[in-house]
ROKE-453139 format. One line per 2 residues: their letters; for each residue z, y negated, x negated of C-alpha. Coordinates in Angstrom, 3 decimals, m for minus. Layout:
% ROKE-453139
a> Z:Y:X  ...
***
This chain:
% ROKE-453139
mk> m21.274:0.778:m4.110  m19.304:3.799:m4.008
ht> m16.426:3.712:m2.185  m13.737:6.619:m2.291
vi> m11.063:6.885:0.529  m7.793:8.627:m0.707
ip> m5.866:10.620:1.998  m1.942:11.751:1.686
ly> m1.620:14.109:4.408  2.351:15.270:5.099
nk> 3.054:15.865:9.184  0.747:13.755:10.613
qn> m0.568:16.391:13.296  m0.126:13.556:15.814
yi> m2.190:10.982:14.103  m4.796:12.476:11.758
yd> m7.527:13.069:14.004  m7.439:9.349:14.854
ti> m7.831:8.490:11.056  m10.619:10.778:9.837
rs> m11.776:9.243:13.195  m11.781:5.496:12.062
la> m13.679:6.711:9.043  m16.593:8.351:11.058
lq> m17.619:5.781:12.954  m17.437:2.853:10.207
ek> m20.574:0.585:9.837  m20.741:1.708:6.459
kp> m18.834:5.293:5.915  m17.243:6.086:2.242
sq> m18.837:8.130:m0.010  m16.113:10.560:m0.765
ii> m13.385:10.516:1.172  m10.117:13.208:m0.388
iv> m7.528:14.169:1.520  m4.447:15.708:0.114
dd> m2.406:18.006:2.377  1.332:17.917:0.794
as> 2.406:20.922:1.845  2.607:19.919:5.824
td> 4.926:21.786:7.922  3.122:21.092:10.920
ks> m0.203:21.529:12.514  m1.386:18.559:10.581
lv> m4.003:20.458:8.230  m5.700:22.449:11.429
nl> m5.779:19.136:12.766  m7.390:18.065:9.994
kd> m10.097:20.282:9.546  m11.055:20.643:13.024
sv> m11.143:16.225:13.492  m13.899:16.978:10.402
sf> m15.422:19.418:11.475  m16.211:17.446:15.176
fa> m17.391:14.732:12.878  m19.140:16.472:10.619
pq> m22.684:14.539:11.697  m21.092:11.469:11.083
fl> m20.318:11.940:7.607  m23.518:13.752:6.163
qt> m23.657:11.411:3.791  m20.406:11.406:2.766
ei> m18.494:13.941:0.603  m15.678:15.463:2.022
qi> m12.869:16.958:m0.066  m9.368:18.625:1.205
ie> m6.916:19.758:m1.354  m4.216:22.213:m0.279
ln> m0.874:21.917:m2.082  1.482:24.548:m1.595
en> 4.730:22.630:m2.340  5.668:18.731:m1.276
kg> 5.656:16.821:m4.289  5.143:13.551:m2.216
pg> 2.890:10.762:m1.487  2.567:9.363:m4.971
na> 1.709:12.561:m6.468  m0.790:13.246:m3.768
rn> m2.510:9.668:m4.596  m3.035:10.655:m8.197
lg> m4.167:13.692:m7.326  m6.837:11.635:m5.518
ie> m7.317:9.284:m8.621  m8.394:12.088:m11.039
ka> m11.159:13.005:m8.394  m12.543:9.806:m7.253
tg> m15.708:9.221:m8.167  m16.442:6.132:m6.217
el> m16.957:2.730:m8.067  m14.293:1.448:m5.408
is> m10.865:3.110:m4.283  m9.156:2.156:m1.642
fl> m5.975:4.528:m0.075  m5.529:5.182:3.857
da> m2.100:6.905:4.977  m2.916:9.590:7.254
dd> m1.730:7.485:10.560  m3.638:4.494:9.756
cy> m6.681:3.572:10.553  m9.483:0.863:8.981
tl> m11.508:m1.485:12.146  m14.905:m0.514:11.969
sg> m16.290:m3.324:10.043  m13.707:m2.909:7.431
lr> m15.475:m0.677:4.775  m18.645:m2.433:5.137
ea> m17.127:m6.432:5.035  m15.129:m5.536:1.759
gs> m17.656:m3.654:0.016  m20.383:m6.568:0.430
im> m17.443:m8.839:m0.523  m16.910:m7.540:m3.379
eq> m19.965:m6.894:m4.233  m21.539:m10.800:m3.709
kn> m18.373:m12.063:m4.956  m18.008:m9.846:m7.578
id> m14.231:m9.283:m6.850  m12.300:m6.516:m8.661
vl> m9.515:m6.508:m6.427  m9.232:m7.299:m2.606
ii> m6.097:m7.154:m0.284  m7.088:m6.874:3.036
gi> m5.552:m8.042:6.621  m3.170:m5.425:8.574
ll> m2.788:m5.447:12.118  0.786:m3.694:12.913
fp> 0.425:m1.892:16.269  1.934:m1.048:18.738
sn> 3.795:m4.940:17.875  0.222:m6.335:17.586
yy> 1.967:m8.159:14.780  m0.804:m9.427:11.717
lp> 0.193:m9.740:7.713  m0.089:m11.441:5.836
ni> 1.268:m15.182:6.474  m0.494:m16.834:4.462
ks> 1.108:m20.386:5.164  4.062:m19.863:2.725
fa> 1.724:m19.610:m0.402  m1.797:m21.266:0.533
ke> m1.000:m23.692:m1.776  m1.656:m20.879:m4.265
li> m5.293:m19.699:m2.630  m8.643:m21.179:m3.186
ll> m10.351:m20.972:0.098  m13.751:m19.386:m0.920
sd> m15.744:m18.366:2.388  m14.150:m18.435:5.746
ql> m11.034:m15.985:5.909  m12.136:m15.009:1.899
yl> m9.724:m16.824:m0.845  m9.222:m16.172:m4.503
ip> m5.984:m15.781:m6.093  m6.186:m17.374:m9.006
nv> m2.364:m16.186:m10.114  m1.858:m13.034:m8.533
lh> 1.194:m12.392:m10.617  3.222:m15.887:m9.137
ti> 1.803:m15.128:m5.809  2.447:m11.161:m5.128
sa> 6.332:m12.576:m5.490  5.989:m14.440:m2.422
pd> 7.867:m13.135:0.204  5.218:m13.120:2.662
fi> 2.275:m11.908:0.728  1.622:m8.114:1.608
mg> 0.617:m6.139:m1.111  0.558:m2.220:m1.087
vg> 1.960:m1.908:2.561  m0.008:0.148:4.768
sn> m2.550:1.051:1.610  m4.227:m2.800:2.137
vi> m5.468:m2.970:m1.032  m9.254:m2.273:m2.431
ir> m10.070:m2.168:m6.269  m12.521:m1.109:m8.756
kk> m11.661:2.126:m9.932  m12.590:1.070:m13.410
hl> m9.157:m1.236:m13.512  m6.783:1.900:m12.745
ds> m6.991:2.910:m16.274  m4.048:5.466:m16.791
ir> m1.854:3.602:m14.352  m0.627:6.132:m11.782
yn> 1.689:6.014:m8.947  5.851:6.676:m9.889
en> 6.218:10.597:m8.034  9.843:10.398:m8.267
at> 9.826:6.409:m5.607  10.200:7.012:m2.736
ln> 10.821:2.750:m1.658  8.286:0.117:m2.655
eg> 6.222:2.216:m4.977  3.008:0.681:m3.719
id> 3.773:m2.727:m4.988  5.296:m1.258:m8.022
fw> 2.122:0.848:m8.881  m0.260:m2.762:m7.708
yr> 1.895:m4.843:m9.544  1.146:m2.534:m13.088
vl> m2.227:m2.240:m12.505  m2.423:m6.043:m11.717
kn> m0.738:m6.906:m14.947  m3.271:m4.240:m17.263
mk> m5.765:m6.103:m16.094  m7.885:m8.743:m18.239
ke> m7.453:m12.228:m16.735  m11.289:m13.273:m15.769
al> m10.873:m10.210:m13.215  m11.145:m11.804:m9.817
vg> m8.489:m10.614:m7.240  m9.229:m11.701:m3.501
ll> m7.602:m11.556:m0.222  m9.502:m11.387:3.070
nk> m7.186:m13.063:5.847  m8.336:m10.885:8.374
ac> m7.139:m7.208:10.235  m9.405:m4.813:8.686
ie> m6.562:m2.086:8.652  m4.598:m0.794:12.116
vr> m1.091:0.132:10.593  1.367:2.291:12.802
ei> 5.079:1.376:13.351  6.414:4.917:13.126
eg> 10.286:5.556:13.353  10.689:8.023:10.463
sl> 8.301:6.696:8.087  10.013:5.899:4.532
sr> 10.090:2.089:5.182  11.468:2.756:8.276
is> 14.009:5.571:7.949  17.465:5.007:8.961
yg> 19.827:6.105:6.571  23.245:7.623:6.923
sw> 25.245:6.599:3.643  24.310:3.151:1.730
re> 24.629:5.529:m1.007  21.147:6.860:0.300
le> 19.572:3.793:m0.161  18.392:3.765:m3.951
ip> 17.954:0.307:m6.399  13.711:m0.080:m6.104
vs> 11.897:1.467:m8.972  10.260:m2.140:m10.173
ik> 13.779:m3.087:m9.655  15.146:m0.961:m12.080
ry> 11.935:m1.087:m14.460  12.161:m4.818:m14.738
qk> 15.899:m6.146:m14.413  16.082:m6.454:m18.522
ss> 12.773:m8.521:m18.700  12.410:m11.554:m19.519
nl> 9.270:m12.422:m18.082  9.445:m14.662:m15.565
yd> 6.896:m12.957:m13.056  8.698:m9.581:m13.730
qy> 11.911:m11.801:m13.179  10.167:m13.041:m9.508
li> 9.209:m10.078:m8.411  12.433:m8.213:m8.776
gm> 14.217:m11.342:m7.084  11.542:m10.968:m4.388
ls> 11.934:m7.151:m4.286  16.235:m7.444:m3.777
qr> 15.611:m9.869:m0.802  13.711:m6.938:0.737
wl> 15.884:m4.590:0.101  18.783:m6.067:1.406
eh> 17.254:m6.878:4.241  16.067:m3.101:4.602
am> 19.751:m1.727:4.155  21.039:m4.720:6.900
er> 18.326:m3.222:9.466  18.818:0.851:8.830
lp> 22.469:1.352:7.806  24.720:2.636:10.597
sr> 27.640:0.530:10.363  29.136:m2.703:9.619
kq> 31.582:m0.313:7.103  28.161:0.980:5.238
kv> 26.643:m2.458:5.169  29.724:m3.613:3.411
lf> 30.038:m0.871:1.048  25.914:m1.592:m0.213
vf> 26.645:m4.802:m0.549  29.805:m4.392:m2.979
hh> 28.240:m2.111:m5.157  25.491:m3.778:m5.418
al> 26.792:m7.444:m6.007  25.645:m8.450:m9.220
ll> 22.375:m6.466:m9.053  21.544:m8.414:m6.187
ik> 23.416:m12.171:m7.230  21.417:m12.146:m10.179
ny> 18.407:m11.305:m8.859  19.071:m13.996:m6.112
yy> 18.963:m16.229:m8.648  15.225:m15.032:m9.570
fk> 14.267:m15.375:m6.232  15.321:m19.133:m5.925
kr> 13.671:m19.821:m9.412  10.843:m18.950:m7.975
k> 10.864:m21.422:m5.083
***
C-alpha cells in the first residue's frame, strides 16, 4: 500500500536532517512525503532542502512536496494541509524532530495490509531517557493478542481513556486515509490536539473497522524543552483548558466522560509540573476546582 508521511515543520533546524534521514533509510520508503514549513524563522527550511537534496538517490521512488507558508498558523493547520495533498492509502504524521526506526514503516504497512487493520498505533521510544510507551499492563485485559507484539483493540473508545494508553503523542498513529473523511485537526488548540483529533476520527469510524496496537518501538521521540508538551508557564492563566474537555464537558456519552476524566488528570499533572510556583499552582486548582472535581468523578468511574 502507498504511504504518505506528513511533517509539520517549524524552527527545527537542528533536527530536520535526522528526520529526513530516517525516512531515506527506511526498509520500505513512503510513496509520498509532504513537509509543511510553517513560516520558520531559523534555518529549518534551508536545512530541509539540503537534506532532501543529499538523500535524493534514496528518494527516487518517493514524491516529495515542500509547502512553504508565509504565516505561522500552527501544526494543526500544517497537518490539515498535508491531508488535503496526500495521495497514499495510508497516512501518518511525523514531527520534525522525531524519527521512524528503520523497519518501522515496512512492519506497520505489512501488518495493516495482511491483518486488514484500519488504524495502527505504534510504540514510542523517548530519548535520551530511553523510556518506552505505552505501558500496556494497566489495560492489557482490554486487548486481544493477534501475534507477537500485535494486539487488537476491540473497544478503542473505551481503551483510549486508559491513563497509560498513548494515542496521538509523538504522531504514533497510522491510518487508512479513507477513514479521515472530513475530520481535521483543531487549528486553534495547543494542548491535547492530537488525542482530540484521533478520538473524533475513531468515533466517526464504522463499528467493523479494526484498530490495532503494535507494542514495539517504531518511532523515536525527542524530549526537547520548549516543545508544546514540555513548555513552562509564567502564570496559571496561560494554561488553556484542553480542547476535548471543552468539547465534551456537557456530553452524556459515557466514552466522552471517560475521556475528559483522563485528560483532566493529565492536564492537572501538566500544570503541577510546569507552573513556576506554589502560588500559581494553588490559583490554577482554585480557579478550575469545579471542573477538576466533576471530571475526577468520571476518571474514577472509568476504573
